[in-house]
N, CA, C and O atoms as a GROMACS GRO file, in nm:
protein
  540
    1UNK      N    1  -7.016   1.500  -2.066
    1UNK     CA    2  -6.968   1.353  -2.068
    1UNK      C    3  -6.969   1.318  -1.912
    1UNK      O    4  -6.937   1.389  -1.816
    2UNK      N    5  -7.015   1.181  -1.916
    2UNK     CA    6  -6.973   1.138  -1.755
    2UNK      C    7  -6.864   1.028  -1.737
    2UNK      O    8  -6.800   0.993  -1.835
    3UNK      N    9  -6.845   0.982  -1.637
    3UNK     CA   10  -6.739   0.883  -1.595
    3UNK      C   11  -6.769   0.768  -1.662
    3UNK      O   12  -6.675   0.694  -1.692
    4UNK      N   13  -6.901   0.730  -1.698
    4UNK     CA   14  -6.934   0.602  -1.763
    4UNK      C   15  -6.919   0.631  -1.929
    4UNK      O   16  -6.901   0.538  -2.008
    5UNK      N   17  -6.930   0.762  -1.968
    5UNK     CA   18  -6.879   0.771  -2.146
    5UNK      C   19  -6.744   0.764  -2.144
    5UNK      O   20  -6.691   0.708  -2.240
    6UNK      N   21  -6.665   0.815  -2.047
    6UNK     CA   22  -6.546   0.807  -2.073
    6UNK      C   23  -6.466   0.654  -2.076
    6UNK      O   24  -6.366   0.616  -2.136
    7UNK      N   25  -6.550   0.592  -1.993
    7UNK     CA   26  -6.515   0.461  -1.963
    7UNK      C   27  -6.539   0.373  -2.120
    7UNK      O   28  -6.458   0.299  -2.177
    8UNK      N   29  -6.643   0.401  -2.153
    8UNK     CA   30  -6.698   0.335  -2.273
    8UNK      C   31  -6.588   0.403  -2.403
    8UNK      O   32  -6.538   0.332  -2.491
    9UNK      N   33  -6.570   0.522  -2.393
    9UNK     CA   34  -6.481   0.559  -2.498
    9UNK      C   35  -6.354   0.492  -2.480
    9UNK      O   36  -6.301   0.455  -2.585
   10UNK      N   37  -6.289   0.466  -2.367
   10UNK     CA   38  -6.138   0.371  -2.360
   10UNK      C   39  -6.151   0.253  -2.410
   10UNK      O   40  -6.058   0.193  -2.464
   11UNK      N   41  -6.288   0.202  -2.396
   11UNK     CA   42  -6.315   0.077  -2.490
   11UNK      C   43  -6.334   0.058  -2.622
   11UNK      O   44  -6.299  -0.044  -2.681
   12UNK      N   45  -6.394   0.163  -2.676
   12UNK     CA   46  -6.439   0.161  -2.822
   12UNK      C   47  -6.452   0.327  -2.857
   12UNK      O   48  -6.557   0.390  -2.845
   13UNK      N   49  -6.349   0.371  -2.895
   13UNK     CA   50  -6.380   0.513  -2.902
   13UNK      C   51  -6.441   0.551  -3.031
   13UNK      O   52  -6.464   0.670  -3.052
   14UNK      N   53  -6.475   0.444  -3.136
   14UNK     CA   54  -6.533   0.500  -3.273
   14UNK      C   55  -6.651   0.601  -3.235
   14UNK      O   56  -6.649   0.717  -3.276
   15UNK      N   57  -6.773   0.539  -3.139
   15UNK     CA   58  -6.880   0.612  -3.120
   15UNK      C   59  -6.899   0.750  -3.096
   15UNK      O   60  -6.973   0.827  -3.156
   16UNK      N   61  -6.812   0.774  -2.987
   16UNK     CA   62  -6.788   0.898  -2.931
   16UNK      C   63  -6.711   0.996  -3.042
   16UNK      O   64  -6.762   1.107  -3.061
   17UNK      N   65  -6.610   0.964  -3.106
   17UNK     CA   66  -6.518   1.036  -3.189
   17UNK      C   67  -6.580   1.068  -3.290
   17UNK      O   68  -6.569   1.184  -3.331
   18UNK      N   69  -6.674   0.961  -3.369
   18UNK     CA   70  -6.779   0.967  -3.479
   18UNK      C   71  -6.871   1.086  -3.477
   18UNK      O   72  -6.896   1.164  -3.568
   19UNK      N   73  -6.925   1.083  -3.331
   19UNK     CA   74  -7.012   1.170  -3.298
   19UNK      C   75  -6.994   1.323  -3.290
   19UNK      O   76  -7.073   1.414  -3.316
   20UNK      N   77  -6.851   1.325  -3.242
   20UNK     CA   78  -6.793   1.444  -3.267
   20UNK      C   79  -6.750   1.505  -3.388
   20UNK      O   80  -6.761   1.625  -3.411
   21UNK      N   81  -6.695   1.411  -3.474
   21UNK     CA   82  -6.668   1.449  -3.603
   21UNK      C   83  -6.780   1.495  -3.660
   21UNK      O   84  -6.776   1.613  -3.694
   22UNK      N   85  -6.896   1.426  -3.684
   22UNK     CA   86  -7.026   1.451  -3.745
   22UNK      C   87  -7.070   1.571  -3.673
   22UNK      O   88  -7.092   1.656  -3.760
   23UNK      N   89  -7.088   1.609  -3.580
   23UNK     CA   90  -7.121   1.739  -3.482
   23UNK      C   91  -7.046   1.850  -3.555
   23UNK      O   92  -7.115   1.943  -3.598
   24UNK      N   93  -6.926   1.853  -3.572
   24UNK     CA   94  -6.851   1.963  -3.613
   24UNK      C   95  -6.880   1.943  -3.760
   24UNK      O   96  -6.928   2.047  -3.805
   25UNK      N   97  -6.868   1.843  -3.857
   25UNK     CA   98  -6.894   1.850  -3.980
   25UNK      C   99  -7.034   1.920  -4.013
   25UNK      O  100  -7.048   1.980  -4.119
   26UNK      N  101  -7.142   1.908  -3.914
   26UNK     CA  102  -7.287   1.940  -3.972
   26UNK      C  103  -7.309   2.096  -3.924
   26UNK      O  104  -7.408   2.161  -3.958
   27UNK      N  105  -7.200   2.150  -3.837
   27UNK     CA  106  -7.193   2.302  -3.796
   27UNK      C  107  -7.251   2.295  -3.652
   27UNK      O  108  -7.244   2.396  -3.581
   28UNK      N  109  -7.311   2.178  -3.604
   28UNK     CA  110  -7.364   2.174  -3.455
   28UNK      C  111  -7.243   2.234  -3.338
   28UNK      O  112  -7.259   2.312  -3.244
   29UNK      N  113  -7.134   2.170  -3.381
   29UNK     CA  114  -7.009   2.220  -3.295
   29UNK      C  115  -6.902   2.337  -3.393
   29UNK      O  116  -6.888   2.329  -3.515
   30UNK      N  117  -6.843   2.432  -3.312
   30UNK     CA  118  -6.752   2.533  -3.352
   30UNK      C  119  -6.625   2.433  -3.357
   30UNK      O  120  -6.642   2.318  -3.316
   31UNK      N  121  -6.492   2.473  -3.406
   31UNK     CA  122  -6.372   2.434  -3.378
   31UNK      C  123  -6.369   2.450  -3.238
   31UNK      O  124  -6.360   2.343  -3.178
   32UNK      N  125  -6.372   2.555  -3.165
   32UNK     CA  126  -6.359   2.579  -3.026
   32UNK      C  127  -6.417   2.489  -2.943
   32UNK      O  128  -6.362   2.448  -2.841
   33UNK      N  129  -6.533   2.451  -2.982
   33UNK     CA  130  -6.620   2.358  -2.891
   33UNK      C  131  -6.569   2.205  -2.913
   33UNK      O  132  -6.595   2.120  -2.828
   34UNK      N  133  -6.499   2.175  -3.022
   34UNK     CA  134  -6.434   2.073  -3.037
   34UNK      C  135  -6.331   2.060  -2.923
   34UNK      O  136  -6.325   1.962  -2.849
   35UNK      N  137  -6.236   2.188  -2.913
   35UNK     CA  138  -6.111   2.168  -2.814
   35UNK      C  139  -6.182   2.165  -2.683
   35UNK      O  140  -6.150   2.075  -2.606
   36UNK      N  141  -6.260   2.238  -2.652
   36UNK     CA  142  -6.341   2.226  -2.514
   36UNK      C  143  -6.367   2.113  -2.474
   36UNK      O  144  -6.320   2.072  -2.368
   37UNK      N  145  -6.469   2.018  -2.572
   37UNK     CA  146  -6.466   1.873  -2.557
   37UNK      C  147  -6.360   1.806  -2.504
   37UNK      O  148  -6.360   1.749  -2.394
   38UNK      N  149  -6.236   1.815  -2.612
   38UNK     CA  150  -6.128   1.721  -2.590
   38UNK      C  151  -6.078   1.768  -2.454
   38UNK      O  152  -6.060   1.681  -2.369
   39UNK      N  153  -6.057   1.884  -2.425
   39UNK     CA  154  -6.010   1.904  -2.282
   39UNK      C  155  -6.108   1.862  -2.155
   39UNK      O  156  -6.068   1.839  -2.041
   40UNK      N  157  -6.203   1.858  -2.186
   40UNK     CA  158  -6.304   1.795  -2.074
   40UNK      C  159  -6.301   1.649  -2.057
   40UNK      O  160  -6.317   1.584  -1.954
   41UNK      N  161  -6.269   1.596  -2.214
   41UNK     CA  162  -6.232   1.451  -2.176
   41UNK      C  163  -6.128   1.392  -2.105
   41UNK      O  164  -6.132   1.287  -2.039
   42UNK      N  165  -6.005   1.490  -2.127
   42UNK     CA  166  -5.881   1.485  -2.031
   42UNK      C  167  -5.929   1.485  -1.885
   42UNK      O  168  -5.914   1.392  -1.805
   43UNK      N  169  -5.994   1.613  -1.860
   43UNK     CA  170  -6.006   1.627  -1.741
   43UNK      C  171  -6.069   1.533  -1.658
   43UNK      O  172  -6.027   1.509  -1.546
   44UNK      N  173  -6.173   1.477  -1.710
   44UNK     CA  174  -6.254   1.370  -1.638
   44UNK      C  175  -6.211   1.248  -1.677
   44UNK      O  176  -6.292   1.156  -1.666
   45UNK      N  177  -6.077   1.217  -1.733
   45UNK     CA  178  -6.027   1.086  -1.724
   45UNK      C  179  -5.912   1.037  -1.631
   45UNK      O  180  -5.795   1.074  -1.647
   46UNK      N  181  -5.950   0.956  -1.539
   46UNK     CA  182  -5.853   0.910  -1.432
   46UNK      C  183  -5.714   0.886  -1.501
   46UNK      O  184  -5.693   0.825  -1.605
   47UNK      N  185  -5.611   0.959  -1.405
   47UNK     CA  186  -5.466   1.013  -1.446
   47UNK      C  187  -5.432   0.862  -1.513
   47UNK      O  188  -5.391   0.866  -1.629
   48UNK      N  189  -5.444   0.726  -1.448
   48UNK     CA  190  -5.371   0.620  -1.493
   48UNK      C  191  -5.441   0.574  -1.628
   48UNK      O  192  -5.376   0.492  -1.694
   49UNK      N  193  -5.539   0.606  -1.669
   49UNK     CA  194  -5.611   0.581  -1.812
   49UNK      C  195  -5.588   0.692  -1.926
   49UNK      O  196  -5.620   0.670  -2.043
   50UNK      N  197  -5.534   0.807  -1.888
   50UNK     CA  198  -5.476   0.902  -1.989
   50UNK      C  199  -5.404   0.810  -2.090
   50UNK      O  200  -5.435   0.820  -2.208
   51UNK      N  201  -5.313   0.723  -2.050
   51UNK     CA  202  -5.244   0.652  -2.190
   51UNK      C  203  -5.332   0.583  -2.249
   51UNK      O  204  -5.292   0.514  -2.343
   52UNK      N  205  -5.451   0.581  -2.219
   52UNK     CA  206  -5.561   0.482  -2.296
   52UNK      C  207  -5.650   0.540  -2.394
   52UNK      O  208  -5.723   0.483  -2.476
   53UNK      N  209  -5.625   0.706  -2.365
   53UNK     CA  210  -5.698   0.767  -2.480
   53UNK      C  211  -5.649   0.765  -2.619
   53UNK      O  212  -5.528   0.761  -2.644
   54UNK      N  213  -5.740   0.769  -2.708
   54UNK     CA  214  -5.686   0.798  -2.827
   54UNK      C  215  -5.613   0.900  -2.859
   54UNK      O  216  -5.659   1.010  -2.830
   55UNK      N  217  -5.504   0.895  -2.915
   55UNK     CA  218  -5.402   1.019  -2.933
   55UNK      C  219  -5.483   1.123  -3.014
   55UNK      O  220  -5.452   1.242  -3.000
   56UNK      N  221  -5.573   1.094  -3.089
   56UNK     CA  222  -5.648   1.218  -3.145
   56UNK      C  223  -5.700   1.303  -3.045
   56UNK      O  224  -5.700   1.424  -3.069
   57UNK      N  225  -5.746   1.262  -2.932
   57UNK     CA  226  -5.809   1.336  -2.842
   57UNK      C  227  -5.720   1.462  -2.802
   57UNK      O  228  -5.763   1.577  -2.791
   58UNK      N  229  -5.590   1.423  -2.782
   58UNK     CA  230  -5.470   1.519  -2.723
   58UNK      C  231  -5.469   1.598  -2.860
   58UNK      O  232  -5.430   1.712  -2.838
   59UNK      N  233  -5.490   1.583  -2.959
   59UNK     CA  234  -5.464   1.666  -3.113
   59UNK      C  235  -5.580   1.746  -3.113
   59UNK      O  236  -5.580   1.865  -3.144
   60UNK      N  237  -5.685   1.678  -3.075
   60UNK     CA  238  -5.827   1.802  -3.061
   60UNK      C  239  -5.813   1.914  -2.950
   60UNK      O  240  -5.896   2.005  -2.943
   61UNK      N  241  -5.709   1.905  -2.868
   61UNK     CA  242  -5.721   2.024  -2.789
   61UNK      C  243  -5.668   2.159  -2.873
   61UNK      O  244  -5.706   2.273  -2.848
   62UNK      N  245  -5.586   2.127  -2.962
   62UNK     CA  246  -5.540   2.264  -3.026
   62UNK      C  247  -5.602   2.249  -3.164
   62UNK      O  248  -5.544   2.291  -3.265
   63UNK      N  249  -5.727   2.186  -3.167
   63UNK     CA  250  -5.799   2.190  -3.310
   63UNK      C  251  -5.854   2.310  -3.364
   63UNK      O  252  -5.918   2.387  -3.293
   64UNK      N  253  -5.831   2.335  -3.502
   64UNK     CA  254  -5.858   2.456  -3.573
   64UNK      C  255  -5.924   2.439  -3.703
   64UNK      O  256  -5.914   2.510  -3.803
   65UNK      N  257  -6.003   2.316  -3.684
   65UNK     CA  258  -6.037   2.266  -3.833
   65UNK      C  259  -6.136   2.374  -3.905
   65UNK      O  260  -6.214   2.451  -3.848
   66UNK      N  261  -6.112   2.358  -4.058
   66UNK     CA  262  -6.145   2.440  -4.130
   66UNK      C  263  -6.249   2.373  -4.250
   66UNK      O  264  -6.310   2.442  -4.331
   67UNK      N  265  -6.255   2.232  -4.242
   67UNK     CA  266  -6.324   2.187  -4.333
   67UNK      C  267  -6.410   2.065  -4.248
   67UNK      O  268  -6.366   2.018  -4.144
   68UNK      N  269  -6.530   2.023  -4.305
   68UNK     CA  270  -6.630   1.931  -4.262
   68UNK      C  271  -6.549   1.810  -4.185
   68UNK      O  272  -6.580   1.773  -4.072
   69UNK      N  273  -6.428   1.745  -4.274
   69UNK     CA  274  -6.392   1.659  -4.249
   69UNK      C  275  -6.258   1.644  -4.168
   69UNK      O  276  -6.186   1.545  -4.158
   70UNK      N  277  -6.245   1.767  -4.112
   70UNK     CA  278  -6.120   1.803  -4.032
   70UNK      C  279  -6.101   1.709  -3.912
   70UNK      O  280  -5.995   1.659  -3.874
   71UNK      N  281  -6.226   1.694  -3.856
   71UNK     CA  282  -6.204   1.636  -3.717
   71UNK      C  283  -6.203   1.463  -3.759
   71UNK      O  284  -6.161   1.383  -3.676
   72UNK      N  285  -6.248   1.420  -3.878
   72UNK     CA  286  -6.202   1.264  -3.922
   72UNK      C  287  -6.091   1.248  -3.964
   72UNK      O  288  -6.051   1.132  -3.965
   73UNK      N  289  -6.004   1.352  -4.014
   73UNK     CA  290  -5.854   1.351  -4.076
   73UNK      C  291  -5.813   1.339  -3.946
   73UNK      O  292  -5.721   1.258  -3.946
   74UNK      N  293  -5.840   1.387  -3.814
   74UNK     CA  294  -5.751   1.370  -3.697
   74UNK      C  295  -5.768   1.273  -3.647
   74UNK      O  296  -5.670   1.224  -3.589
   75UNK      N  297  -5.873   1.214  -3.645
   75UNK     CA  298  -5.917   1.093  -3.556
   75UNK      C  299  -5.914   0.963  -3.631
   75UNK      O  300  -5.917   0.853  -3.578
   76UNK      N  301  -5.907   0.988  -3.768
   76UNK     CA  302  -5.899   0.854  -3.846
   76UNK      C  303  -5.812   0.738  -3.765
   76UNK      O  304  -5.712   0.782  -3.709
   77UNK      N  305  -5.832   0.621  -3.754
   77UNK     CA  306  -5.968   0.570  -3.806
   77UNK      C  307  -6.093   0.563  -3.738
   77UNK      O  308  -6.170   0.479  -3.783
   78UNK      N  309  -6.139   0.640  -3.627
   78UNK     CA  310  -6.216   0.649  -3.549
   78UNK      C  311  -6.347   0.717  -3.575
   78UNK      O  312  -6.414   0.769  -3.486
   79UNK      N  313  -6.390   0.712  -3.739
   79UNK     CA  314  -6.487   0.798  -3.772
   79UNK      C  315  -6.602   0.757  -3.790
   79UNK      O  316  -6.687   0.821  -3.853
   80UNK      N  317  -6.621   0.624  -3.728
   80UNK     CA  318  -6.801   0.571  -3.720
   80UNK      C  319  -6.865   0.615  -3.629
   80UNK      O  320  -6.816   0.596  -3.518
   81UNK      N  321  -6.982   0.683  -3.634
   81UNK     CA  322  -7.063   0.736  -3.535
   81UNK      C  323  -7.154   0.649  -3.528
   81UNK      O  324  -7.223   0.666  -3.427
   82UNK      N  325  -7.200   0.525  -3.620
   82UNK     CA  326  -7.279   0.448  -3.610
   82UNK      C  327  -7.449   0.511  -3.581
   82UNK      O  328  -7.531   0.466  -3.502
   83UNK      N  329  -7.461   0.613  -3.666
   83UNK     CA  330  -7.574   0.669  -3.666
   83UNK      C  331  -7.665   0.632  -3.814
   83UNK      O  332  -7.608   0.621  -3.922
   84UNK      N  333  -7.767   0.620  -3.803
   84UNK     CA  334  -7.861   0.621  -3.913
   84UNK      C  335  -7.886   0.743  -3.976
   84UNK      O  336  -7.884   0.844  -3.906
   85UNK      N  337  -7.912   0.751  -4.116
   85UNK     CA  338  -7.896   0.866  -4.205
   85UNK      C  339  -8.005   0.980  -4.129
   85UNK      O  340  -7.987   1.100  -4.149
   86UNK      N  341  -8.097   0.941  -4.058
   86UNK     CA  342  -8.214   0.999  -4.005
   86UNK      C  343  -8.126   1.066  -3.867
   86UNK      O  344  -8.131   1.184  -3.832
   87UNK      N  345  -8.065   0.985  -3.818
   87UNK     CA  346  -8.003   1.057  -3.689
   87UNK      C  347  -7.884   1.140  -3.731
   87UNK      O  348  -7.837   1.208  -3.640
   88UNK      N  349  -7.826   1.151  -3.847
   88UNK     CA  350  -7.755   1.245  -3.878
   88UNK      C  351  -7.809   1.377  -3.929
   88UNK      O  352  -7.746   1.483  -3.930
   89UNK      N  353  -7.922   1.358  -3.969
   89UNK     CA  354  -8.019   1.473  -4.004
   89UNK      C  355  -8.065   1.559  -3.910
   89UNK      O  356  -8.083   1.680  -3.919
   90UNK      N  357  -8.088   1.454  -3.785
   90UNK     CA  358  -8.128   1.517  -3.636
   90UNK      C  359  -7.986   1.610  -3.592
   90UNK      O  360  -8.006   1.720  -3.540
   91UNK      N  361  -7.866   1.571  -3.610
   91UNK     CA  362  -7.768   1.673  -3.576
   91UNK      C  363  -7.735   1.760  -3.684
   91UNK      O  364  -7.626   1.816  -3.681
   92UNK      N  365  -7.809   1.779  -3.775
   92UNK     CA  366  -7.803   1.881  -3.868
   92UNK      C  367  -7.924   1.981  -3.809
   92UNK      O  368  -7.923   2.104  -3.819
   93UNK      N  369  -8.012   1.915  -3.754
   93UNK     CA  370  -8.132   1.977  -3.658
   93UNK      C  371  -8.059   2.072  -3.556
   93UNK      O  372  -8.080   2.193  -3.545
   94UNK      N  373  -7.975   2.001  -3.488
   94UNK     CA  374  -7.919   2.094  -3.368
   94UNK      C  375  -7.835   2.239  -3.440
   94UNK      O  376  -7.834   2.353  -3.394
   95UNK      N  377  -7.776   2.196  -3.552
   95UNK     CA  378  -7.701   2.291  -3.639
   95UNK      C  379  -7.801   2.410  -3.676
   95UNK      O  380  -7.774   2.530  -3.669
   96UNK      N  381  -7.920   2.356  -3.715
   96UNK     CA  382  -8.004   2.486  -3.716
   96UNK      C  383  -8.078   2.572  -3.609
   96UNK      O  384  -8.108   2.692  -3.608
   97UNK      N  385  -8.098   2.466  -3.513
   97UNK     CA  386  -8.130   2.512  -3.374
   97UNK      C  387  -8.030   2.642  -3.315
   97UNK      O  388  -8.064   2.750  -3.269
   98UNK      N  389  -7.898   2.587  -3.337
   98UNK     CA  390  -7.791   2.679  -3.281
   98UNK      C  391  -7.769   2.783  -3.382
   98UNK      O  392  -7.699   2.880  -3.353
   99UNK      N  393  -7.815   2.772  -3.483
   99UNK     CA  394  -7.780   2.912  -3.596
   99UNK      C  395  -7.618   2.881  -3.662
   99UNK      O  396  -7.548   2.961  -3.724
  100UNK      N  397  -7.600   2.794  -3.641
  100UNK     CA  398  -7.449   2.729  -3.691
  100UNK      C  399  -7.449   2.672  -3.822
  100UNK      O  400  -7.338   2.636  -3.861
  101UNK      N  401  -7.554   2.654  -3.907
  101UNK     CA  402  -7.536   2.576  -4.006
  101UNK      C  403  -7.408   2.612  -4.107
  101UNK      O  404  -7.344   2.716  -4.100
  102UNK      N  405  -7.390   2.528  -4.181
  102UNK     CA  406  -7.247   2.567  -4.276
  102UNK      C  407  -7.300   2.510  -4.397
  102UNK      O  408  -7.399   2.438  -4.409
  103UNK      N  409  -7.220   2.554  -4.486
  103UNK     CA  410  -7.240   2.480  -4.661
  103UNK      C  411  -7.243   2.341  -4.624
  103UNK      O  412  -7.325   2.287  -4.698
  104UNK      N  413  -7.194   2.259  -4.546
  104UNK     CA  414  -7.200   2.121  -4.533
  104UNK      C  415  -7.296   2.066  -4.458
  104UNK      O  416  -7.290   1.946  -4.431
  105UNK      N  417  -7.384   2.135  -4.419
  105UNK     CA  418  -7.493   2.103  -4.323
  105UNK      C  419  -7.600   2.008  -4.455
  105UNK      O  420  -7.634   2.077  -4.550
  106UNK      N  421  -7.639   1.886  -4.456
  106UNK     CA  422  -7.689   1.845  -4.532
  106UNK      C  423  -7.850   1.841  -4.561
  106UNK      O  424  -7.904   1.856  -4.670
  107UNK      N  425  -7.909   1.817  -4.440
  107UNK     CA  426  -8.052   1.829  -4.459
  107UNK      C  427  -8.104   1.980  -4.464
  107UNK      O  428  -8.036   2.064  -4.404
  108UNK      N  429  -8.200   2.016  -4.520
  108UNK     CA  430  -8.276   2.138  -4.500
  108UNK      C  431  -8.352   2.172  -4.361
  108UNK      O  432  -8.389   2.085  -4.283
  109UNK      N  433  -8.366   2.289  -4.345
  109UNK     CA  434  -8.399   2.301  -4.199
  109UNK      C  435  -8.545   2.224  -4.173
  109UNK      O  436  -8.568   2.184  -4.059
  110UNK      N  437  -8.624   2.207  -4.259
  110UNK     CA  438  -8.740   2.134  -4.226
  110UNK      C  439  -8.731   1.991  -4.190
  110UNK      O  440  -8.780   1.943  -4.087
  111UNK      N  441  -8.666   1.924  -4.280
  111UNK     CA  442  -8.600   1.790  -4.273
  111UNK      C  443  -8.535   1.753  -4.151
  111UNK      O  444  -8.556   1.655  -4.080
  112UNK      N  445  -8.434   1.869  -4.133
  112UNK     CA  446  -8.324   1.850  -3.983
  112UNK      C  447  -8.450   1.845  -3.881
  112UNK      O  448  -8.471   1.755  -3.799
  113UNK      N  449  -8.522   1.950  -3.902
  113UNK     CA  450  -8.622   1.981  -3.749
  113UNK      C  451  -8.700   1.850  -3.736
  113UNK      O  452  -8.716   1.805  -3.623
  114UNK      N  453  -8.748   1.786  -3.839
  114UNK     CA  454  -8.819   1.677  -3.813
  114UNK      C  455  -8.749   1.515  -3.774
  114UNK      O  456  -8.785   1.408  -3.726
  115UNK      N  457  -8.650   1.568  -3.818
  115UNK     CA  458  -8.539   1.437  -3.777
  115UNK      C  459  -8.496   1.434  -3.644
  115UNK      O  460  -8.464   1.331  -3.585
  116UNK      N  461  -8.495   1.575  -3.586
  116UNK     CA  462  -8.450   1.586  -3.466
  116UNK      C  463  -8.580   1.555  -3.362
  116UNK      O  464  -8.555   1.486  -3.264
  117UNK      N  465  -8.695   1.595  -3.378
  117UNK     CA  466  -8.814   1.561  -3.331
  117UNK      C  467  -8.814   1.416  -3.340
  117UNK      O  468  -8.823   1.364  -3.229
  118UNK      N  469  -8.807   1.336  -3.435
  118UNK     CA  470  -8.827   1.215  -3.451
  118UNK      C  471  -8.702   1.126  -3.339
  118UNK      O  472  -8.720   1.018  -3.281
  119UNK      N  473  -8.600   1.199  -3.336
  119UNK     CA  474  -8.503   1.121  -3.266
  119UNK      C  475  -8.424   1.231  -3.138
  119UNK      O  476  -8.314   1.287  -3.132
  120UNK      N  477  -8.521   1.227  -3.062
  120UNK     CA  478  -8.488   1.323  -2.952
  120UNK      C  479  -8.367   1.241  -2.873
  120UNK      O  480  -8.298   1.316  -2.804
  121UNK      N  481  -8.338   1.131  -2.871
  121UNK     CA  482  -8.194   1.083  -2.820
  121UNK      C  483  -8.086   1.146  -2.860
  121UNK      O  484  -7.988   1.135  -2.787
  122UNK      N  485  -8.075   1.235  -2.992
  122UNK     CA  486  -7.981   1.256  -3.049
  122UNK      C  487  -7.951   1.416  -2.976
  122UNK      O  488  -7.843   1.475  -2.966
  123UNK      N  489  -8.071   1.456  -2.936
  123UNK     CA  490  -8.014   1.606  -2.850
  123UNK      C  491  -7.960   1.574  -2.718
  123UNK      O  492  -7.869   1.636  -2.663
  124UNK      N  493  -8.041   1.440  -2.655
  124UNK     CA  494  -7.969   1.415  -2.547
  124UNK      C  495  -7.863   1.406  -2.528
  124UNK      O  496  -7.798   1.449  -2.433
  125UNK      N  497  -7.813   1.317  -2.662
  125UNK     CA  498  -7.653   1.252  -2.640
  125UNK      C  499  -7.563   1.367  -2.684
  125UNK      O  500  -7.443   1.351  -2.663
  126UNK      N  501  -7.604   1.486  -2.744
  126UNK     CA  502  -7.528   1.613  -2.768
  126UNK      C  503  -7.510   1.708  -2.641
  126UNK      O  504  -7.408   1.770  -2.610
  127UNK      N  505  -7.640   1.707  -2.571
  127UNK     CA  506  -7.620   1.804  -2.459
  127UNK      C  507  -7.530   1.709  -2.351
  127UNK      O  508  -7.457   1.758  -2.264
  128UNK      N  509  -7.549   1.574  -2.371
  128UNK     CA  510  -7.462   1.507  -2.241
  128UNK      C  511  -7.318   1.505  -2.274
  128UNK      O  512  -7.228   1.495  -2.191
  129UNK      N  513  -7.305   1.517  -2.410
  129UNK     CA  514  -7.146   1.519  -2.450
  129UNK      C  515  -7.098   1.663  -2.453
  129UNK      O  516  -6.983   1.691  -2.418
  130UNK      N  517  -7.177   1.747  -2.490
  130UNK     CA  518  -7.138   1.884  -2.491
  130UNK      C  519  -7.198   1.973  -2.388
  130UNK      O  520  -7.251   2.078  -2.425
  131UNK      N  521  -7.195   1.939  -2.254
  131UNK     CA  522  -7.255   2.036  -2.153
  131UNK      C  523  -7.242   2.163  -2.157
  131UNK      O  524  -7.341   2.234  -2.138
  132UNK      N  525  -7.121   2.217  -2.183
  132UNK     CA  526  -7.080   2.355  -2.190
  132UNK      C  527  -7.104   2.398  -2.333
  132UNK      O  528  -7.017   2.477  -2.369
  133UNK      N  529  -7.206   2.368  -2.439
  133UNK     CA  530  -7.237   2.435  -2.520
  133UNK      C  531  -7.349   2.497  -2.498
  133UNK      O  532  -7.439   2.435  -2.442
  134UNK      N  533  -7.368   2.628  -2.537
  134UNK     CA  534  -7.482   2.730  -2.510
  134UNK      C  535  -7.541   2.724  -2.622
  134UNK      O  536  -7.483   2.723  -2.731
  135UNK      N  537  -7.668   2.718  -2.605
  135UNK     CA  538  -7.792   2.690  -2.707
  135UNK      C  539  -7.873   2.842  -2.704
  135UNK      O  540  -7.975   2.859  -2.771
   0.00000   0.00000   0.00000
C-alpha cells in the first residue's frame, strides 16, 4: 500500500476492506497475511490519522479467521469490494497461482486463470496492497 492508498482508505474504506475480505475468502491471502496487511496499514498511516482508520483494521492485527466471511464479519459494514464477477474470479486466479485455493474458491482453475489474464489490474492491485506476499 502507498500513502495515496491510505488516504483513499481514510476517505472510503469499503473498496480496500472489501478487497482484503475477498482475497482472504478466495484463499489468495492467509489469515497471517491479513494481519500483516493491517499492521502495514497502521505503520503507513500518519499518527494524526490513526483515529480515522476503521476500527476493524485494528482488530485485523490479531486476525485468525477460519471461515471465508471472517474478514467481512470483522469489517462489517465495509464489505463492498466494488468488483465485477469476472474480477472476483481473477482474485480466485491469484489463489490458484499461489496454491492456496480453499473449498470457498469459486472459480475453477481454467476460468480463474482466464479471468486473471483478462483483468491484469487485479494482480497489480493485489501486489500493490500486499507487497509482502510471496508468490
